[in-house]
C-alpha positions in Angstrom: 0.1 0.0 0.2 1.8 3.2 -0.9 1.8 6.0 1.9 1.7 10.0 1.6 5.1 10.7 1.6 5.8 13.0 5.0 8.2 15.0 3.5 5.6 16.0 0.8 5.5 19.5 -0.6 1.9 20.5 -0.6 2.3 23.0 -4.0 3.8 19.6 -5.5 1.2 17.6 -4.6 -1.5 20.7 -5.9 0.4 20.9 -8.9 -0.3 17.0 -9.9 -3.7 16.8 -8.6 -4.7 19.2 -11.0 -3.0 17.2 -13.7 -5.0 14.4 -12.6 -8.2 16.7 -12.8 -7.5 17.6 -15.8 -6.9 14.2 -17.7 -10.0 13.1 -16.3 -11.9 15.9 -16.0 -11.3 17.4 -19.4 -11.9 21.1 -18.5 -11.8 22.7 -15.4 -12.5 26.5 -13.8 -10.3 28.2 -11.1 -13.0 28.0 -9.2 -13.6 24.2 -9.6 -10.1 23.7 -9.1 -10.1 25.6 -6.2 -12.5 23.8 -4.5 -11.4 20.3 -5.5 -7.8 21.3 -3.8 -9.1 22.5 -1.0 -7.2 26.2 -1.6 -7.7 29.6 -2.1 -8.9 30.7 -5.6 -5.4 32.9 -5.7 -3.7 29.6 -5.3 -5.6 27.6 -7.9 -5.0 30.5 -10.4 -1.6 30.7 -9.6 -1.3 26.7 -10.3 -3.2 26.9 -12.9 -0.8 29.9 -15.1 2.2 27.8 -14.4 0.7 24.8 -15.7 -0.1 26.7 -19.0 3.1 27.9 -18.7 4.7 24.6 -19.3 2.2 23.4 -21.8 -0.2 21.2 -19.1 -3.0 23.0 -20.0 -4.4 25.7 -22.4 -6.8 28.8 -21.5 -9.9 29.3 -23.7 -12.1 32.0 -24.5 -14.4 31.5 -21.6 -11.4 30.9 -19.0 -11.7 27.3 -18.7 -8.3 25.3 -18.4 -8.1 22.5 -20.5 -5.3 19.6 -21.0 -2.5 21.1 -23.0 0.3 19.4 -25.2 2.2 18.2 -22.6 -0.2 15.8 -21.5 -0.8 14.3 -24.7 2.1 14.5 -26.4 3.9 11.4 -26.2 7.4 10.8 -24.6 10.3 10.9 -27.0 11.0 7.0 -27.1 13.6 5.3 -28.2 15.6 8.2 -28.7 18.9 9.6 -27.3 18.0 13.0 -26.5 20.3 13.2 -23.8 23.3 11.9 -26.2 21.7 14.3 -28.5 22.3 17.6 -26.7 25.6 16.4 -25.8 26.5 16.1 -28.9 25.1 19.0 -30.5 26.0 21.4 -27.8 29.0 23.1 -28.7 27.9 23.6 -32.2 24.8 25.4 -30.7 27.0 27.3 -28.8 29.2 28.3 -31.5 25.9 29.3 -33.9 24.4 30.9 -30.8 28.2 32.9 -30.2 27.9 33.8 -34.6 24.7 35.1 -35.0 23.8 36.1 -30.8 20.2 34.6 -31.5 19.1 32.2 -28.9 19.6 28.9 -30.7 17.1 25.6 -29.7 17.7 22.1 -30.5 14.2 19.8 -31.1 12.7 16.0 -31.9 9.5 15.3 -33.6 6.9 12.9 -31.8 4.5 12.4 -34.2 2.1 16.3 -34.9 4.6 18.1 -32.5 8.0 19.1 -32.0 9.5 19.1 -28.1 12.7 21.0 -27.7 15.2 19.3 -25.7 17.9 21.8 -25.2 18.4 25.7 -25.5 21.7 27.7 -25.6 20.1 31.1 -24.9 21.4 34.5 -26.2 23.2 36.8 -24.4 21.1 39.9 -25.8 18.6 42.0 -23.3 15.5 41.1 -25.5 16.1 37.9 -26.8 13.9 34.0 -26.9 13.9 32.2 -23.7 14.3 29.0 -22.9 11.9 26.9 -24.6 13.0 23.1 -23.0 10.4 20.5 -22.2 8.1 22.6 -24.6 5.6 20.8 -27.0 4.4 22.7 -30.3 2.8 21.6 -33.2 5.4 20.9 -36.2 4.2 22.1 -38.8 4.1 25.2 -37.5 7.5 25.9 -36.0 10.9 26.2 -37.8 12.6 23.1 -36.6 9.0 21.2 -37.2 8.9 22.2 -40.6 12.5 20.9 -40.8 12.2 17.6 -39.9 8.7 17.3 -41.8 10.3 18.7 -44.9 12.3 15.1 -44.7 9.1 12.9 -44.8 7.9 11.1 -47.7 3.9 12.2 -48.9 2.3 8.8 -47.6 3.4 9.8 -44.2 2.2 13.0 -44.2 -1.0 12.5 -45.4 -1.3 9.4 -42.9 -0.2 11.9 -39.9 -2.0 15.1 -41.1 -5.2 13.9 -42.8 -6.2 10.7 -40.6 -8.4 10.6 -37.5 -6.6 11.3 -34.2 -7.1 12.2 -30.5 -5.2 16.0 -30.2 -5.8 18.7 -32.1 -3.1 18.2 -34.8 -4.5 15.4 -36.1 -7.2 15.3 -39.3 -6.1 19.1 -40.6 -8.7 20.4 -42.9 -8.3 21.1 -46.1 -7.0 24.8 -45.8 -4.4 24.0 -43.0 -3.2 20.8 -45.0 -2.3 22.9 -48.6 -1.0 25.2 -46.3 1.3 22.7 -44.5 1.9 21.5 -48.4 3.4 24.7 -49.6 5.1 25.5 -46.4 7.3 22.1 -46.5 7.7 23.2 -50.9 9.3 26.2 -50.0 11.2 24.8 -46.9 12.6 22.4 -49.4 13.5 24.6 -52.0 15.4 26.9 -50.2 16.9 24.4 -47.8 15.9 26.1 -44.7 12.4 26.8 -42.7 11.2 29.9 -41.2 8.4 30.7 -38.3 7.3 34.0 -38.9 5.3 34.6 -35.8 3.0 31.8 -36.3 3.3 30.5 -33.0 4.4 33.5 -30.6 3.9 37.2 -31.6 7.3 38.8 -31.9 9.3 35.8 -32.7 11.0 34.8 -35.5 13.2 31.8 -35.8 15.1 29.7 -39.0 15.7 26.1 -38.6 17.1 22.9 -40.5 17.2 19.6 -40.3 20.2 17.5 -38.1 20.8 13.9 -40.1 21.3 11.0 -37.8 23.5 8.1 -39.4 21.3 6.5 -41.5 21.0 10.1 -43.4 17.3 10.9 -42.3 16.3 13.9 -40.4 15.7 13.0 -37.0 15.9 16.2 -35.0 16.5 20.1 -35.8 18.5 23.1 -34.8 16.8 26.6 -34.8 18.3 30.0 -34.3 15.3 32.8 -32.9 15.1 36.0 -32.4 12.5 38.8 -31.9 10.8 40.2 -35.0 12.2 43.6 -34.5 16.1 41.9 -35.2 14.9 39.5 -37.7 13.9 41.0 -40.7 13.9 39.5 -44.1 17.6 40.3 -44.8 18.3 38.3 -41.5 16.2 35.7 -41.9 17.5 35.0 -45.4 21.6 35.2 -43.8 20.6 32.9 -40.8 19.2 30.4 -43.6 22.2 30.2 -45.8 24.5 30.4 -42.5 22.5 27.6 -41.1 22.6 25.5 -44.3 26.4 25.7 -43.9 26.9 24.7 -40.6 24.0 21.9 -41.2 26.6 20.0 -43.7 28.9 19.6 -40.3 26.1 18.4 -38.2 25.3 14.7 -37.4 23.5 13.0 -35.0 26.0 10.3 -33.0 25.3 6.4 -34.2 24.5 4.4 -31.6 27.5 2.8 -31.2 29.4 6.5 -30.5 26.9 7.3 -27.8 
């Protein structure tokens, strides 16, 4: 029989209970969360705000909270993401130093990408650490760079088939946009996210190939739109194309 730890932190326990509530009920308000947890509304609101920040919850226009992508995006299985980080971090640091912008490493899990490593820019206005964040692959620079390597039947199955998350079963308009975005990515050799996931944020990404030659991860350079205009985006794209030629994920026997 499991006993409640005597050293348990109430705030941690309440946050975990909220995760169970979101998973099981599907939707919760601040008032409901406060009542279920036996805490003040202000405490429940702070807990929910942190879950939103970490993508475990999303707030809709009615100020109700629903499960976020971190709850239903599967874990990155059978992938040595720790080794990816160790192997690529020196290159990421060099790219950050060369460009002056934040560098992110991401892998795809289904229709989502999860950021697994960050080297932050030292500039006052910069993109922050996104480790652990999951975003729709079709909207991000890293996601588009990875998706561009998939064959058409794979993309069709991934995005036109029914599924259990908001990215499954895309409508015709969204699907056609995705096809155009990936065609553009293949043609120029790099992907761009121009405020598609966050207002004021621009990112440029390229795929990183594994030992077998397929793209298994992606690196992006991200910064504020005030610094990353069209000319700067092109320069970063060309720079990353050159950098990608020397980037390789470790083979199994190298880990």
